[in-house]
N, C-alpha and C positions, 0 to 999 in steps of 0.2 A: 746463772744471774751475771749480769755484767759488771766490771768493777767500778766502785762509786769514786768519782773522783773528789778529793779532798778539797779542790779549789787550789791546791798548791802548785802553782806552775809559774814558770818563768822563762823567759826567750832571752837568749845571751847573742851581743851582737860586738863583743868585744872581738879583739885579734890577740887571741889565746888558745889554748887547749879546748876552751868552750867554743871557739868560732861562732857559728851559728846555729847552735844546737839548742833546740827547744825541749827541756827536760820537765817529764810529767810523773808525779806522784799520786800513787793508786793505793787505797786501802779497801779491803770487801769485807764488810760485816760478818762476822761468822768464820772468817778463815784466819788463817795464821800468818799471813805474808803481807809486808809492805813492799809494793812493787816501783821501781824506779823506770822509766821508758824515756829513752833517747828518740827524737824523730828522725835522727840521722845516726849513722856510725860513726862511734866515737874514734878521732883522730889520735888520740892521747889519753892514758889512763886517768881516772878522776879519782879521787879517795873521799870515801863518804864516811861520816861520822853521825851515829844517833845518839842525841843527847835527852836524858828526861828533863820534866821542868825546873828540878833542883839543880841542872848543868851536869850531872853525871852522865860519864860516856857507859851506854850500856850495850853500844855495837859498832863496831868499825868495819870497813869492806872496800875493796877495790873494784871499780867499775871499768873494767880494763879495756884498752885499745882495743877495737873492731867488735865490740859490743854494741848491742841497742837495748837490751834489758838486763837488769839487776834485781835481786831483792835481798831484803831482810826477813829471817825468821823472827815472827812476832808472838811466837808460843809463850815464850818466858816472860814477855812485857805486861804490865798491868795496862787496863784501860786509863786513857788519857791523853794529854797531849804531849808530843815530843817534838823534837829539834833536829832535822837533818841538814848536816852542813856538807856541801859539795865544793872540793878544791882543787885546782889543776896546779898548786903550788905556788900561784901568784895571784888569783882570783880566789875569791870564796863567796859562795852564795848560800844562803840558808832558807828551807822551806820548813814551814810548819806541818806536822804531821799528827793526826787525831787516831788513835786506836779505840775502836768500840766493837766490842761482841755483841 
């Protein structure tokens, strides 16, 4: 099965670590992963934070320079809506992620 796009997708055109990077967030029903894909190799590390609907941080991860894919293990997450924050230290972008099994 192909990953189903949650619709959470943004293109960045700012002059920062984000550059012209297009990030896409994928969840696949029945799996235990949240995938974050960059359409280009990252020039700088991005810092990712996953919050639940109550605002509590449930996971944090670095999306390392030179990478194109990063993932969160969703095995311990309840079904529901989460918010993924991506920052390069100066810019912050927030994505909505739906976990559904």
